[in-house]
N, C-alpha and C positions, 0 to 999 in steps of 0.2 A: 782157203778157208771164205767160203762167201755169206754173210747172213742178210737177211731179208727181213728188217726188222718194220712192221706194221699193229696197227690195233688190235689182231687180231691172234700179234703172240711172233715168236721168232722162227724162221723157215734157214735151217742151211739145207747149202745149193756146194758140189763139190765142180770138177772142170765143167767149165760153160760148153752146150754141145749147138756148135754155128750152124744148126737144123733148125734150133728153136725158132720160135718165135720171138717178140720183146716182151721183157720179164709183166709177168703174172702172177697174181700174188691169189688163188681161192680161196677165201676172207668165210666158205663155209666147211674146209678142212681143219683140222688140227694140226695144229705145226707137225712135219718128218725130215729125218734124217735122211740124206744118199751117200751112196759111200762114197770119199772123196779121191781122185782120178789122182795117179803119180802125178808127184810135177814136173817138168818137162825134162826130159833126159838128155844125159851131159854124155858125152861119146866113151868110152873101153878101146882101152886099150887089148887088140885083140892075144889071146892067149897059144896064138902058131906060135909056132919057130920059123922063125925065118932063117934062109940058109945065106946065112955068112952076115960077118960083122958090118959091113957098111950098109945091109939091107935094114939088117934089121934098126942099123941108126938113122937110119931115114924114116922107117914107121915110125919111132915113137922120139923124130923132132914133129912130123907132120901130127903124130896127136896130142903133142904139147903144141902144138901152132893153132889144134881146132878146141882145144879144151879153153886156152889165153883169150882166143876171138867170142866164145860164147860166156861171155860173162853173168855172172849170176847177183842182180839186182835186184836189193827187198825192198819194200815200198813204205817201210822208215826212212829209209834213207835220201827219198826225195821229197816225206809227206809237209806239212806245214805243219808249225806249232804253234801257239795253241792255236786253236780253232774259234774264229769269228760263227758266231751261233743268233741264235733268235729265238724269239718265243712263242706260241701260239696268239696272244692278246698282245703283243708287238704290234703297232699301226702299221699297214702295208709303207706309207710313206717315209717310217721312218727304216724299215726297211731295206727301203731301196734307197735312199741314205745314206747308211752303214758301205751297204754294195760298194754307194761313190766313191765314197771316204775313200776306204781298203783298194777300190781299183777289180772287188770279184764279181763270182756272175753267181755260186748260191753261198747260200746259207741253210748249216742244218740247223734245225726245228728241235731245240729240248725241254724235255719238263721241269721244272724249277724244282721240284720237292727230287725228286727219285734224281736229273739229269743226266737219265737217259732219253736217246733220240728217240722222235715220236714223229719224223716229218723233216721234208727239205724244201727249202722253198729259193729260186730261182727270178734273177731276172727276167725272163725267156717268162714265167707262169704269170710274173707280175707283167708285163705289159699285156699279152692276151687278155689283161680286166682294165688297162690304163692306156694314159698316151702324155707324149712329152711336151710341154709348151715350148715356145720360144725363150721363156725364160729361166728354159730347163727343173718347170716345175709339175709335178708327177697330175694329174688326172685321172683319178679314176673314177669306176662307176659308181652306180650309184650301190648294188649286189654285193662287192667288197669292200672292206676297212681291215679287216686284220691276215697276219698272215695266216691262222685258222682258216680260212675262206679261199685260199688256194693253192696250200700250200699240197703237195706231193706225202703221204701217207705210208707207203712201205718203200720203203728205202735198203738201198742194199749196199750192203757192207763188207769190210774185209778186215785181216791183220797184219799189223808190222812185219808181221817177217813172213809175208805172200810175196812171189816174185813178180815183179814188175811186169812181165810179159803175159804170167794170169789174171791181171791186174786190168790192163791192154785190153787183149783179146773178151773181156767181162763187162767191160764197156766201151767195147764195139758190139759186141754181140746183144746187150741188151737197153743200147741206144740211150745212153746217160752220160753226164759230161762229168761227174766228178765220184771219187767214190771216199768216204765217211772211215775213219779208224778209228776201230775198237780195240781196249785189252780186253785182258781175260777175267773182269769187273765189268767187262760191258759198260764202260765208261768212255765216251767219245776223247780220242788222243788228241787226234791229225787228220788229214784231210789233204787228197792229193785228186788233181785235175787233167783234165786233157791235154793242159798246156807245162803243166810236171814231165808226163812222159815225153810230147816232144823236145821239150827242152834237153834233157837227158841224153835220148840218143843222138843228142848233135851234139853231144860231148864224147872226149877218149876214157879209156877205150873203147872201142864203139862194141853197142849191144844190140841183139838183132832180134826181131817179133818175128814168133814161129803162128801158122793158121789154129 
């Protein structure tokens, strides 16, 4: 399950449709729920009777091999926690320095009272309004000064139990580089990035990504 947090409320979406355009939230309509598609199907053993013990054994072995090859990995297994965050009134220079110190490119923006996610700021968004000089100092445009001036206010999130393959597909379809992870109380519990997914793909046992 994926949920979009925005100033207008929460929108729940199911399995991403590759034919869709990048994420756009209609801010004139109330939140709506879409029936979630099933998880990635796992291969099932055939119920037909094989003729001969050897053939049945070979079929069983091939099914077991296929099951082993398609490992299920949950987002909660690869997410980073605790999460480095920002607030809307944080100076952009401070947010930038926080990213540099932690070697990260995204900061979820939270409400200091409710601790809920209200936005997302990235190094890319900051550099759209600034340059870095020869002394590695951030020089901002006069029109921006705080995180609230540049942050994205519609944020796609998911849960720790989401299959890594579904998360990868959502990030590809909606052209985003990270997913904040929320718990059942809508509290931020973790963060996963494209780099986290790529790193897991390079580990054993092998993991497949489905279109």
